[in-house]
C-alpha positions as CSV (number, residue, x, y, z in Angstrom):
1,M,-55.9,-1.5,24.4
2,P,-57.4,-4.8,22.6
3,N,-58.4,-7.9,24.5
4,L,-57.7,-11.7,23.7
5,E,-59.7,-14.2,24.6
6,V,-57.5,-17.5,25.7
7,I,-57.6,-20.6,27.4
8,I,-54.7,-21.5,30.0
9,F,-54.8,-24.6,32.5
10,N,-58.3,-25.3,31.0
11,Q,-59.8,-22.0,32.2
12,K,-61.2,-19.0,29.7
13,L,-59.3,-15.6,30.4
14,K,-59.9,-12.5,28.6
15,L,-56.6,-10.7,28.5
16,S,-55.7,-7.5,27.5
17,Y,-52.5,-6.4,25.8
18,L,-50.3,-3.8,23.9
19,E,-50.7,-4.4,19.9
20,N,-46.8,-5.3,19.6
21,E,-46.9,-7.7,22.5
22,K,-49.8,-10.0,21.1
23,H,-47.0,-12.3,19.7
24,R,-45.5,-12.6,23.0
25,L,-48.6,-13.0,24.7
26,M,-49.4,-16.0,22.5
27,N,-46.2,-17.8,22.9
28,A,-46.4,-17.4,26.6
29,V,-50.0,-18.9,26.5
30,E,-48.8,-21.7,24.1
31,I,-45.9,-22.8,26.5
32,L,-48.3,-22.5,29.4
33,N,-50.6,-25.2,27.9
34,K,-47.8,-27.2,27.1
35,N,-46.7,-27.4,30.2
36,W,-50.4,-28.1,31.3
37,N,-50.8,-31.1,29.1
38,K,-47.1,-32.5,30.2
39,F,-48.6,-33.2,33.3
40,S,-51.8,-34.5,31.9
41,D,-51.1,-37.8,33.8
42,L,-51.5,-36.2,37.2
43,H,-54.8,-34.5,36.4
44,G,-57.5,-35.8,38.8
45,K,-54.8,-37.6,41.1
46,I,-53.5,-34.2,42.3
47,S,-54.9,-30.6,42.6
48,D,-54.6,-28.4,39.7
49,L,-52.9,-26.0,42.2
50,K,-50.2,-28.7,42.5
51,I,-50.0,-29.2,38.8
52,I,-49.4,-25.0,38.5
53,T,-46.9,-25.0,41.2
54,L,-44.8,-27.7,39.7
55,I,-45.3,-25.8,36.2
56,S,-44.3,-22.3,38.1
57,L,-41.2,-23.9,39.6
58,E,-40.0,-25.4,36.3
59,L,-40.5,-22.1,34.4
60,Q,-38.7,-20.5,37.1
61,D,-35.7,-22.8,36.7
62,S,-36.0,-21.6,33.2
63,I,-36.0,-18.7,34.1
64,G,-33.0,-19.1,36.2
65,D,-30.9,-21.0,33.2
66,V,-31.5,-18.1,30.8
67,K,-30.4,-15.8,33.5
68,V,-27.5,-17.9,33.9
69,L,-26.9,-17.9,30.0
70,K,-27.4,-14.2,29.9
71,D,-24.7,-13.6,32.7
72,K,-22.4,-16.0,30.4
73,L,-23.4,-13.9,27.1
74,N,-22.7,-10.7,28.9
75,L,-19.0,-11.9,29.7
76,Q,-18.5,-13.0,26.5
77,D,-19.2,-9.7,25.2
78,L,-17.0,-8.1,27.7
79,N,-14.3,-10.6,26.7
80,I,-14.8,-9.7,23.1
81,E,-14.4,-6.0,24.1
82,S,-11.3,-6.7,25.6
83,L,-9.8,-8.8,23.1
84,K,-10.9,-6.1,20.6
85,K,-9.2,-3.3,22.5
86,E,-5.9,-5.8,22.9
87,I,-6.1,-5.9,19.1
88,K,-6.2,-2.5,18.5
89,L,-3.6,-1.8,20.5
90,K,-1.2,-4.5,19.1
91,N,-2.2,-3.2,15.7
92,N,-0.9,0.3,17.0
93,E,2.6,-1.4,17.9
94,F,2.6,-3.0,14.7
95,E,2.0,0.3,12.9
96,E,4.7,2.0,15.1
97,S,6.9,-1.0,14.6
98,I,6.5,-0.7,10.4
99,E,7.4,3.2,10.7
100,V,10.6,2.6,13.0
101,I,11.3,-0.1,10.2
102,N,10.8,2.3,7.6
103,K,12.9,5.1,8.8
104,F,15.6,2.7,9.2
105,K,15.4,1.3,5.7
106,S,15.4,5.3,4.6
107,A,18.6,5.6,6.5
108,F,20.0,2.4,5.2
109,D,19.3,3.8,1.9
110,N,20.7,6.8,2.5
111,K,24.2,5.2,3.8
112,N,23.9,3.0,0.8
113,E,23.9,6.1,-1.3
114,E,26.9,7.8,0.5
115,I,29.0,4.6,0.4
116,S,28.2,4.3,-3.4
117,K,29.4,8.0,-3.9
118,I,32.4,7.1,-1.8
119,E,33.0,4.4,-3.8
120,N,32.9,5.9,-7.4
121,I,35.2,8.8,-5.5
122,L,37.5,6.1,-4.8
123,D,37.3,4.2,-8.4
124,E,38.0,7.8,-9.8
125,I,41.0,8.5,-7.2
126,H,42.2,4.7,-8.3
127,D,42.3,5.6,-11.9
128,E,43.8,8.6,-11.7
129,L,46.8,6.8,-9.2
130,L,47.1,4.3,-12.2
131,E,47.2,6.9,-14.6
132,I,50.0,8.7,-12.7
133,K,51.8,5.4,-12.0
134,N,51.6,4.6,-15.7
135,N,52.8,8.3,-16.6
136,I,56.0,7.5,-13.9
137,S,56.5,4.0,-15.5
138,K,56.7,5.9,-18.7
139,Y,59.1,8.7,-17.8
140,H,61.2,6.2,-16.0
141,H,61.6,3.7,-18.9
142,E,62.4,6.9,-21.3
C-alpha cells in the first residue's frame, strides 16, 4: 500500500491508503484542516484537544445529518417504487379497459352490420309490397 505524508491539525502524519482511496483521503484531510482553521481564534486560548473535540462533535453532527438525508432518500426511493407499481397496475387496468371497449365496439359493429342487412331486406320487402300494391291497383282499375 502506498503512503502519503499529510499535515492534520498542524501535525505531520504518514498514512497508508489503498490506491483507489487516495482522493477520499485527501478530501478528508482537507475537511479536517478547514475545520481546524475555523477554530483558529481559539488556538492558544483552549487546548488542542478541546478544539479537536469540537471538530469531532461538528463532524459527528454532520454525519447524523447525512444519515437523516440518506434515510429520506431511501424513503423516497421506496415511494418511487410504490408509485411505479401503482402506475403499472393502472396501466394494466387501462389496457384491459381498452380491450373491453374494443370488444364492445366489435360487437356494436357486428350489430350495425346485421341491422343494415335487415334494413336492406325490409327495403326489398317494401319495394315488393309497393309493386304488389301497384299491380293490384292496376288490376282494379282495368
